[in-house]
N, C-alpha and C positions, 0 to 999 in steps of 0.2 A: 406221559403220565395219565392214567384213568380214575377219574373220580367218583365215587357212591356214594352218596348221601342220605338215609333212612329218615328223614325228624317229620312232623309232628309239626306243623307250622304256627298252631296256637302257644305253642308251649316252647321253641325251639329244642326242643329237648329231640338226641335221635343216636345216630349212628354212624358218623365218616367213615370210608373206606378210602385207603387210595393204593392203586397197583397189589388189591387184593387183601393188603392187611384195612386189619379195624387200626385206627388214630389215634390214639390216647394223648390224655395229657394236654399244654398247651394249642399243641398244632389241633387236636379234637376243638374246641374251642375254636381257632382259624375256622377252620372249612366247613363248620356247623355257621357262622360267623357268616360266610362267603357263599355260602349256600339257600340262604334265607334272601341273604338281597340278589342273587340273580335270579330265583323264584321272584320279587319283587317286582325286579325289570321284566322280562322275559312276559313274566302274567302280562304286567301293565300294555304292553307292549302289545300281544297277542289283542287284551281285549279292551286297547285305547278309545274306540266307540263310543263301548255301553258302560264306562268311568268318567266318563266328558262330565256326568249332571251327579260326581259321587259331593260330597262335601266336600267343603275347603277348597274347589276346584272356582276357578272365575273361565267363564269366557269371554271373549269379547273380535269384533269381525275385527281383520288386518290386512285389508281391503283385498285385489281384484290380483289371481296370480295369471299370466299368461305366458303358454306351453304351444308346443309343437301337437300335444293335443287336444288344446282349446280353450275356454278360460275359468276360474271356477273364485267362488271366493275361500279367504282363507280364515281360521279361525283362532286364537295364539288364548295357549289354553297357559294358567300360573295357576302356582297354588299359596293356599295358605295355612302355612306350620302342619301339612301333610309328607305323607311319604318319604322314604328315606332322605329324598335333596328336594325338600322343599323349596330352596326358593328358583328351581330350572324354570326355564319359557321353553311351550312345544308351540310349536303351530301345524297344524293341522288344514 
């Protein structure tokens, strides 16, 4: 299946398409919600190094990691009521 959603990220209003057909009704709302969630998730990973200082993000040192490529510091990112998954934890 091919999905296409054109939407305003500020208002979450838009036009979803599925296999070249405009989606309406309850399926429209589901696809708009799914598209918004995908944008939030994918853009976060793309921009994660720049988002580490966003409001609601807490950074803490999480020790060192050793591997074949050497040794590096690990950061723990936790979130205070932000984003679509506010209780997640990530290590960078």
